C-alpha positions as CSV (number, residue, x, y, z in Angstrom):
1,D,272.8,35.3,69.6
2,E,274.7,38.3,68.2
3,Q,274.7,37.2,64.6
4,F,271.0,36.4,64.5
5,Y,270.1,39.7,66.3
6,L,272.3,41.9,64.0
7,T,271.1,40.0,60.9
8,S,267.5,40.6,62.0
9,L,268.1,44.3,62.4
10,G,269.3,44.5,58.8
11,F,266.4,42.4,57.6
12,V,263.7,44.5,59.2
13,F,265.2,47.7,58.0
14,M,265.5,46.5,54.4
15,L,261.9,45.0,54.5
16,S,260.5,48.2,55.9
17,F,262.4,50.4,53.4
18,V,261.4,48.4,50.3
19,T,257.8,48.1,51.4
20,A,257.4,51.8,52.0
21,Q,259.3,52.8,48.8
22,R,257.4,50.5,46.5
23,M,254.0,51.3,48.0
24,F,254.4,55.0,47.6
25,A,256.1,54.9,44.2
26,R,253.5,52.5,42.9
27,S,250.7,54.9,43.9
28,T,252.2,57.8,42.0
29,Y,254.0,56.2,39.1
30,S,253.3,53.7,36.3
31,P,255.9,52.0,34.1
32,G,256.5,53.9,30.9
33,E,255.9,57.4,32.4
34,S,259.5,58.1,33.2
35,F,261.1,60.9,31.2
36,A,264.7,62.1,31.0
37,H,264.8,65.8,30.2
38,V,267.4,66.6,27.6
39,I,270.3,68.5,29.3
40,P,271.2,71.7,27.4
41,K,274.8,72.1,26.3
42,R,275.3,75.1,28.4
43,I,274.8,72.9,31.5
44,F,277.3,70.4,30.1
45,N,279.8,73.2,29.4
46,F,279.6,74.7,32.9
47,C,279.9,71.3,34.5
48,F,283.1,70.8,32.7
49,V,284.3,74.2,33.9
50,L,283.3,73.3,37.4
51,I,285.3,70.1,37.4
52,V,288.4,71.8,36.0
53,L,288.0,74.6,38.5
54,Q,287.8,72.0,41.4
55,F,291.0,70.4,40.1
56,F,292.9,73.7,39.9
57,I,291.7,74.9,43.3
58,F,292.9,71.7,45.0
59,S,296.1,71.7,43.0
60,G,296.7,75.3,43.8
61,L,296.3,74.8,47.5
62,Q,298.8,71.9,47.3
63,L,301.4,74.1,45.4
64,A,300.9,76.9,48.0
65,G,301.5,74.4,50.8
66,V,298.1,74.8,52.3
67,V,297.2,71.2,51.6
68,R,300.2,68.9,51.9
69,T,300.9,65.9,49.6
70,A,299.4,62.7,51.1
71,G,301.8,60.0,52.1
72,G,299.3,57.2,51.6
73,Y,295.6,56.3,51.6
74,G,295.0,57.1,55.3
75,D,297.1,60.2,55.1
76,S,294.9,61.6,52.4
77,Y,292.1,61.9,55.0
78,L,294.4,63.3,57.7
79,R,295.6,66.2,55.6
80,I,292.0,67.3,55.2
81,Q,291.4,67.0,58.9
82,E,294.4,69.3,59.5
83,L,292.9,72.1,57.5
84,P,290.8,74.9,59.1
85,L,287.2,73.8,59.5
86,A,285.7,76.1,56.9
87,L,288.3,75.2,54.3
88,G,287.9,71.5,54.9
89,Q,284.1,71.7,54.6
90,F,284.5,73.8,51.4
91,L,286.8,71.2,49.7
92,K,284.6,68.3,50.8
93,I,281.4,69.9,49.4
94,L,283.2,71.1,46.3
95,G,284.4,67.6,45.6
96,G,280.9,66.3,46.0
97,I,279.5,68.9,43.6
98,A,282.2,68.1,41.1
99,F,281.2,64.4,41.2
100,F,277.6,65.3,40.6
101,A,278.7,67.5,37.7
102,K,280.4,64.4,36.3
103,I,277.1,62.5,36.4
104,V,275.4,65.4,34.6
105,M,278.1,65.3,31.9
106,L,277.7,61.5,31.5
107,V,274.0,61.8,31.1
108,W,274.5,64.5,28.5
109,L,276.9,62.2,26.5
110,F,274.6,59.1,26.8
111,Q,271.6,61.2,25.6
112,R,273.7,61.7,22.5
113,W,275.0,58.2,22.2
114,D,275.0,58.0,18.4
115,T,277.3,60.9,18.0
116,H,279.3,60.8,21.2
117,K,279.8,57.1,22.0
118,N,283.6,57.3,21.2
119,W,284.0,59.9,24.0
120,I,282.1,57.6,26.4
121,Y,284.3,54.6,25.5
122,A,287.4,56.8,26.0
123,F,286.2,58.0,29.4
124,I,285.5,54.4,30.6
125,V,289.0,53.3,29.5
126,F,290.6,56.3,31.2
127,T,288.7,55.5,34.4
128,L,289.9,51.9,34.3
129,V,293.6,52.6,33.6
130,T,293.8,55.3,36.3
131,I,292.6,53.0,39.1
132,D,295.0,53.2,42.1
133,P,294.9,49.7,43.7
134,G,296.1,51.1,47.0
135,G,293.8,54.1,47.1
136,G,290.1,54.8,47.3
137,R,287.7,52.5,45.4
138,S,284.3,54.1,45.8
139,S,284.7,56.9,43.2
140,V,285.8,54.5,40.5
141,F,283.1,52.0,41.1
142,L,280.4,54.6,41.4
143,T,281.5,56.2,38.1
144,L,281.4,52.8,36.4
145,F,278.0,52.0,38.0
146,T,276.7,55.3,36.6
147,C,277.8,54.3,33.1
148,L,276.1,51.0,33.5
149,I,272.8,52.6,34.5
150,L,273.0,55.1,31.6
151,W,273.8,52.3,29.2
152,D,270.7,50.4,30.4
153,H,268.6,53.5,30.1
154,F,269.7,55.1,26.8
155,V,271.5,52.4,24.8
156,K,270.3,48.8,25.5
157,S,268.4,47.3,28.5
158,L,270.4,44.7,30.4
159,S,268.9,41.3,31.3
160,R,268.6,40.1,34.8
161,N,271.4,37.5,34.2
162,Q,273.7,40.3,32.9
163,L,272.9,42.5,35.9
164,L,273.6,39.5,38.2
165,F,276.9,38.8,36.6
166,V,278.0,42.4,36.7
167,G,276.9,42.6,40.3
168,I,278.9,39.5,41.4
169,L,281.9,40.6,39.4
170,S,281.8,44.1,41.0
171,I,281.7,42.7,44.5
172,L,284.6,40.4,43.8
173,M,286.7,43.2,42.3
174,F,285.8,45.6,45.1
175,S,286.8,42.9,47.7
176,A,290.0,42.1,45.8
177,L,291.1,45.8,45.8
178,G,290.2,45.9,49.5
179,M,292.5,43.0,50.2
180,Y,295.3,44.5,48.2
181,R,294.9,47.8,50.0
182,S,295.1,46.0,53.4
183,Y,298.3,44.4,52.4
184,A,299.7,47.6,51.1
185,S,298.8,49.6,54.1
186,S,300.2,47.0,56.5
187,G,303.6,47.3,55.0
188,A,304.0,43.5,55.1
189,S,304.8,41.2,52.2
190,L,302.3,38.7,50.8
191,G,304.1,35.9,52.6
192,D,303.8,37.5,56.0
193,Q,300.0,37.3,56.2
194,G,297.5,34.6,55.8
195,L,294.4,34.9,53.6
196,F,292.1,35.3,56.6
197,D,294.3,38.0,58.2
198,V,293.4,40.4,55.4
199,G,290.5,42.8,55.8
200,L,288.0,43.3,53.0
201,G,287.4,46.9,53.8
202,E,283.9,48.0,54.7
203,F,282.4,44.6,54.6
204,D,284.1,43.3,57.7
205,V,284.6,46.7,59.3
206,L,280.8,47.5,59.4
207,W,280.0,44.1,60.9
208,G,282.8,44.5,63.5
209,N,281.5,48.0,64.5
210,A,278.1,46.5,65.1
211,V,279.4,43.6,67.2
212,E,281.7,45.9,69.3
213,L,279.0,48.5,70.0
214,L,276.3,45.9,70.7
215,R,278.6,44.3,73.4
216,A,279.5,47.8,74.7
217,K,275.8,48.6,75.1
218,V,275.0,45.3,76.9
219,N,277.8,46.2,79.3
220,G,276.3,49.6,80.0
221,F,278.5,51.8,77.8
222,Y,277.1,55.4,77.8
223,V,275.7,56.7,74.5
224,P,275.0,60.5,74.5
225,P,271.3,61.2,73.8
226,Q,272.2,63.9,71.3
227,L,273.8,61.3,69.1
228,Y,270.4,59.9,68.2
229,F,269.4,63.3,66.8
230,S,272.7,64.1,65.0
231,E,271.3,63.4,61.5
232,L,268.6,66.1,61.9
233,Y,271.2,68.9,61.9
234,A,273.9,67.1,59.8
235,P,273.2,69.2,56.7
236,I,274.0,72.4,58.6
237,P,277.7,73.4,58.4
238,S,279.6,73.0,61.7
239,N,280.9,76.5,61.8
240,I,277.4,78.1,62.0
241,L,276.0,75.8,64.6
242,P,276.0,77.2,68.2
243,F,277.2,73.8,69.5
244,D,279.7,71.1,68.5
245,K,278.5,68.9,65.7
246,L,278.3,65.2,66.5
247,S,278.2,62.3,64.1
248,Y,278.1,58.6,64.6
249,S,281.5,57.9,62.9
250,I,283.4,60.7,64.7
251,W,281.9,59.8,68.0
252,Y,282.8,56.1,67.5
253,L,286.4,56.9,66.7
254,D,286.7,59.4,69.6
255,E,285.4,56.9,72.1
256,F,287.1,53.7,70.9
257,Y,290.0,54.5,68.6
258,P,291.3,58.1,69.3
259,I,294.9,57.3,68.4
260,Y,293.9,55.7,65.1
261,K,291.8,58.8,64.3
262,A,294.7,61.2,65.3
263,E,296.9,59.3,62.8
264,G,294.5,60.0,60.0
265,G,292.4,56.8,60.3
266,G,288.8,57.0,59.2
267,N,285.9,54.6,59.6
268,M,282.5,54.2,58.2
269,F,280.0,53.6,61.1
270,G,277.3,51.4,59.6
271,L,273.5,51.0,59.8
272,L,273.8,47.9,62.0
273,A,276.0,49.7,64.5
274,Q,273.5,52.6,64.5
275,L,270.6,50.3,65.3
276,S,272.6,48.2,67.8
277,I,273.1,51.2,70.1
278,G,269.6,52.5,69.5
279,F,266.2,51.0,69.9
280,G,266.8,47.8,68.0
281,I,264.1,46.2,65.9
282,F,261.6,49.1,66.5
283,E,264.1,51.7,65.3
284,G,265.0,49.6,62.3
285,V,261.3,49.5,61.2
286,F,260.9,53.2,61.9
287,R,264.0,54.3,60.0
288,G,263.3,51.9,57.1
289,L,259.7,53.2,56.7
290,L,260.7,56.8,56.9
291,L,263.5,56.6,54.5
292,G,261.5,54.4,52.1
293,W,258.6,57.0,52.1
294,F,260.9,59.9,51.5
295,L,262.9,58.3,48.7
296,G,259.8,56.9,47.2
297,W,258.2,60.3,47.0
298,L,261.4,61.9,45.7
299,T,261.8,59.2,43.1
300,S,258.3,59.7,41.9
301,Y,258.8,63.4,41.6
302,L,262.1,63.0,39.7
303,R,260.7,60.5,37.3
304,K,258.3,63.2,36.0
305,G,261.4,64.8,34.3
306,M,260.3,68.4,34.9
307,H,263.8,69.8,35.1
308,W,267.2,69.1,33.5
309,W,268.5,67.9,36.9
310,S,265.7,65.4,37.6
311,Y,267.3,62.4,36.0
312,P,270.9,63.1,37.2
313,V,269.6,63.4,40.8
314,L,267.7,60.1,40.3
315,V,271.0,58.5,39.1
316,Y,272.9,60.0,42.1
317,N,270.3,58.6,44.5
318,T,270.6,55.2,42.9
319,I,274.4,54.9,43.1
320,W,274.6,56.4,46.6
321,I,271.8,54.4,48.3
322,F,274.5,52.1,49.7
323,Y,275.5,54.9,52.0
324,T,272.5,54.3,54.1
325,V,274.1,51.0,55.1
326,R,277.7,52.1,55.0
327,D,277.4,55.2,57.1
328,S,274.0,55.8,58.7
329,S,270.4,55.5,57.7
330,F,269.8,59.2,56.7
331,S,273.3,60.1,55.4
332,L,272.0,60.1,51.8
333,I,269.5,62.8,52.8
334,N,272.4,64.8,54.2
335,N,274.2,64.6,50.9
336,L,271.1,65.8,49.0
337,F,271.0,69.0,51.0
338,Q,274.7,69.7,51.3
339,V,275.8,68.5,47.8
340,I,272.9,68.2,45.4
341,L,270.9,71.3,46.4
342,A,274.1,73.4,46.3
343,G,275.2,71.8,43.1
344,V,272.0,72.4,41.2
345,L,271.9,76.0,42.3
346,I,275.5,76.7,41.4
347,I,275.2,74.9,38.0
348,N,272.0,76.8,37.2
349,L,273.6,80.1,38.1
350,G,276.9,79.5,36.4
351,S,275.3,78.1,33.2
352,S,273.0,81.1,32.9
353,L,276.2,83.2,32.4
354,I,277.2,81.0,29.5
355,G,274.0,81.3,27.5
356,N,270.2,81.2,27.6
357,S,269.6,78.6,24.9
358,R,267.2,75.9,25.9
359,E,266.4,72.4,24.7
360,I,262.9,71.6,25.7
361,D,262.6,68.1,24.1
362,V,262.4,65.1,26.3
363,L,263.8,61.6,25.8
364,K,261.4,58.9,26.8
365,S,263.0,56.2,28.9
């Protein structure tokens, strides 16, 4: 039975991941030992400069005609695909670093809640009123999720019931925006489609990917062996590799939906799809244990609060952990190398040009 098998793949991965992560973290960390290093103002200032710089670089490329104006949600991805490889990679990584810089700035503000809470309220209101119902949802929800985590850490702890309520409400809102975007992108009016004809975005796409690939594998569809190792070299930029870079999502679109991809369509691949064309239950256990061990070790290290970036990276990992299910099991590790490592280095270097003042106090969580 397909449903039982795919559900079992997800279950064994989650069980293995949680077991490994909790066992390792429990052996190196005790509650009450977590510290959030106070972020110096020079770090905050440079992060602001970095975000403004990212905005002007992208806007300048648009004004120069290098990046054309998107005609819709799907077209926003196509215009990046049309760019030269190096420029497309640069803009993608720069956007990721700018998002991390936003997390750093939010941590700085929440660490100074008593004197900066009005700025935080203003930022949250601005984020809500600038939501584009027909556009991307992830950035908005991840930003609000970041604020929720920081509120719980620095302002007031949330109860389990409050977290449950916020979680359910977030899923409903995320799904509602997905349904609206499906209507908007189809070009049909509300009366032309039934409720069950509307996609919910990633929720149904990821399941559909897994079912389609499981059936294809059963029917003998060829899967290139190098695809299984593609996550090992994913952090390396494509233009410096001696061979063509392969990823699960790009391979899937090339093999099954090349016209959709050529028109600017994009698709998340999904953990279940990854396991369905791999080694099934065994691979689910292996990937879950390996990822749980790595993130458990990293979390324990970051909780020591030895650097200004320790807590922001911990927050980043927390809000992006869903990517292991949405894309592929080790995609978060790829982001840590491509985005976070580069971001920390750039922010350290840039902030050193602003000033050398340091704040060495710590805030106990």
